[in-house]
C-alpha positions in Angstrom: 11.1 2.8 133.9 10.5 2.8 137.6 10.7 4.9 140.7 12.8 3.4 143.5 10.6 4.3 146.4 10.5 1.5 149.0 9.6 -1.3 146.7 8.7 -3.5 149.6 6.0 -1.0 150.8 3.9 -2.0 153.8 0.3 -3.3 153.5 -2.3 -0.6 154.1 -4.3 -1.6 157.0 -2.8 -3.8 159.6 -2.5 -7.5 159.9 -5.2 -8.5 157.4 -2.9 -7.1 154.7 -0.7 -10.2 154.7 1.8 -12.0 156.8 3.2 -15.5 156.6 1.0 -17.9 154.7 0.5 -19.9 157.9 -1.2 -16.9 159.5 -3.6 -16.7 156.5 -4.5 -20.4 156.6 -1.7 -21.4 154.3 -3.1 -20.3 151.0 -2.1 -18.5 147.8 -1.2 -14.9 147.8 -4.0 -12.7 146.4 -3.1 -9.5 144.6 -5.8 -7.0 143.6 -5.4 -4.8 140.5 -7.6 -1.7 140.3 -7.8 1.6 138.5 -9.9 3.8 136.2 -11.4 2.5 132.9 -8.7 2.3 130.2 -5.7 2.7 132.5 -4.2 -0.7 131.5 -5.3 -3.1 134.1 -6.0 -6.0 131.7 -2.8 -5.3 129.9 -0.9 -5.4 133.2 -2.6 -8.7 134.2 -1.6 -10.2 130.8 1.9 -9.0 131.1 2.3 -10.3 134.6 0.9 -13.7 133.5 3.5 -13.8 130.8 6.3 -12.9 133.2 5.3 -15.1 136.1 3.5 -18.2 134.8 6.7 -20.2 134.6 7.7 -19.2 138.1 4.6 -19.6 140.3 1.2 -21.4 139.9 -1.1 -18.6 138.8 -4.8 -17.9 138.4 -6.8 -14.8 137.5 -10.2 -13.4 138.4 -11.6 -10.6 136.3 -14.5 -8.3 137.0 -16.9 -6.7 134.5 -20.4 -5.3 135.2 -22.4 -7.0 132.4 -19.9 -9.0 130.3 -16.9 -11.4 130.6 -14.9 -9.2 128.2 -11.7 -9.0 130.2 -11.6 -12.7 130.9 -12.3 -13.5 127.2 -9.5 -11.1 126.2 -7.0 -12.9 128.4 -8.2 -16.3 127.1 -7.8 -15.2 123.5 -4.3 -13.9 124.3 -3.4 -17.4 125.7 -1.7 -15.9 128.8 -2.9 -18.9 130.9 -4.9 -22.1 130.5 -8.5 -20.9 130.2 -9.4 -23.1 133.2 -7.3 -20.9 135.4 -9.2 -17.7 134.6 -12.5 -16.8 136.2 -14.9 -14.1 135.2 -17.2 -12.3 137.7 -20.1 -10.3 136.3 -20.7 -7.8 139.1 -24.0 -6.2 137.9 -23.1 -3.2 140.1 -20.4 -0.6 140.6 -17.0 -2.2 140.5 -15.9 -1.0 144.0 -19.0 -2.7 145.5 -17.9 -6.1 144.3 -14.3 -5.8 145.5 -14.9 -3.9 148.8 -18.4 -4.0 150.1 -20.0 -7.2 148.8 -17.1 -9.5 148.0 -19.0 -12.8 147.9 -18.9 -13.5 144.2 -15.2 -12.6 143.9 -14.3 -14.5 147.0 -16.0 -17.6 145.6 -14.0 -17.3 142.4 -10.8 -16.7 144.3 -11.3 -19.7 146.6 -11.9 -21.9 143.5 -8.5 -20.8 142.1 -6.9 -21.3 145.5 -7.6 -24.9 145.1 -6.0 -25.0 141.7 -2.9 -23.0 142.4 -2.2 -24.4 145.8 -0.8 -22.7 148.9 2.4 -21.5 147.2 0.5 -20.0 144.2 -0.7 -16.5 143.2 -4.1 -15.2 142.3 -4.5 -11.9 140.6 -7.9 -10.2 141.0 -8.6 -7.5 138.4 -11.3 -5.0 139.3 -13.7 -3.4 136.8 -12.8 0.1 135.8 -13.6 2.6 138.6 -12.6 5.9 140.1 -9.9 7.1 142.5 -11.9 5.9 145.5 -11.7 2.3 144.6 -9.9 0.0 147.0 -10.1 -3.8 147.7 -11.3 -5.3 150.9 -8.5 -7.1 152.7 -11.0 -9.9 153.2 -10.5 -10.5 149.5 -6.9 -9.7 148.7 -3.6 -9.5 150.6 -2.0 -6.7 148.4 -3.3 -4.3 146.0 -2.0 -2.4 142.9 -3.6 0.7 141.6 -3.1 1.7 137.9 -3.2 5.2 136.6 -2.3 6.4 133.0 -0.8 9.6 131.9 -3.5 10.0 129.2 -5.9 10.7 132.0 -4.0 13.9 132.8 -0.9 14.5 134.9 -3.0 16.1 137.6 -4.6 12.8 138.6 -1.9 11.6 141.0 -2.0 14.8 143.1 -5.8 14.6 143.3 -5.2 11.6 145.6 -8.0 9.3 146.6 -7.6 6.0 148.5 -6.6 4.1 145.4 -3.8 6.5 144.7 -2.6 7.2 148.2 -3.2 3.9 150.0 -2.6 1.0 147.5 0.5 -1.1 148.2 1.9 -0.2 144.8 0.9 2.6 142.4 1.6 2.0 138.7 1.7 5.1 136.4 1.1 3.6 132.9 1.4 4.7 129.3 4.3 7.0 130.0 5.2 6.6 126.3 2.1 8.6 125.4 3.0 11.6 127.6 4.4 13.7 124.7 1.2 13.1 122.7 -1.2 14.3 125.4 1.0 17.0 126.9 1.5 15.2 130.2 4.6 15.8 132.4 5.6 12.4 133.7 8.2 13.7 136.1 5.6 15.9 137.7 3.1 13.1 137.9 5.6 10.8 139.6 6.7 13.5 142.0 3.1 14.2 142.9 2.5 10.5 143.5 5.6 10.2 145.7 4.4 13.2 147.7 0.9 11.9 148.4 1.9 8.3 149.1 4.0 8.7 152.2 6.8 6.5 151.0 4.7 3.7 149.4 6.2 2.6 146.1 5.5 4.1 142.7 6.5 2.5 139.4 6.2 3.9 135.8 5.4 1.6 132.9 4.6 1.5 129.2 3.0 -1.9 129.3 2.2 -2.3 125.6 6.0 -2.1 124.9 7.0 -4.0 128.0 8.8 -1.1 129.7 8.6 -1.4 133.5 6.7 -4.7 133.5 9.7 -6.5 135.0 9.8 -4.1 137.9 6.1 -4.7 138.7 6.6 -8.5 138.4 9.6 -8.3 140.7 7.5 -6.4 143.3 4.8 -9.0 143.1 7.3 -11.8 143.6 8.9 -9.9 146.5 5.4 -9.9 148.2 4.9 -13.5 147.4 8.3 -14.4 148.9 7.6 -12.3 152.0 4.3 -14.2 152.7 5.6 -17.7 152.4 
């Protein structure tokens, strides 16, 4: 269910990637979750909420270009009180709103910071994007990138900043590999090779496989920044 490659992987780009809460103005930890359309980002957010809501004050920001679909989905699922979920309609390419022009997301995150408090956690789900998508570290402290095997087992070795430089790479839908002719072992090996020791976890989120390992990684990051 997971690959044991340095689960406490370093942040990507220097001091803005985290550090003790006091160094960040004593606020909640912010974790970005990005990846291609349909890779399982919303499912992962929902699963993490179910795992962590009793352990840490938790809020969620979702991103969609024209709708509030992902936030509405989370609210229907009842994963959190609806007041702790914010929807951002980007009106532009998803990576622009999480990397280049972060104002709308930052406003939503700061609203949730007030709710969850300095010992809380805010998850920021990007809209579906491509392998170049990364979050600004002015918006998040850690970032997770989600791939799925249905996109083809060659995707990991194609690299791109989301694959190679995220703090955690999640390879999702491994249960579908036999149905789409994907070689999970090869995909994980390729991911390990291009990520220079940063952690890789495999999941089948719909059935719950591997979710606990991702939640444990998030809580390790939370603990390291208190």
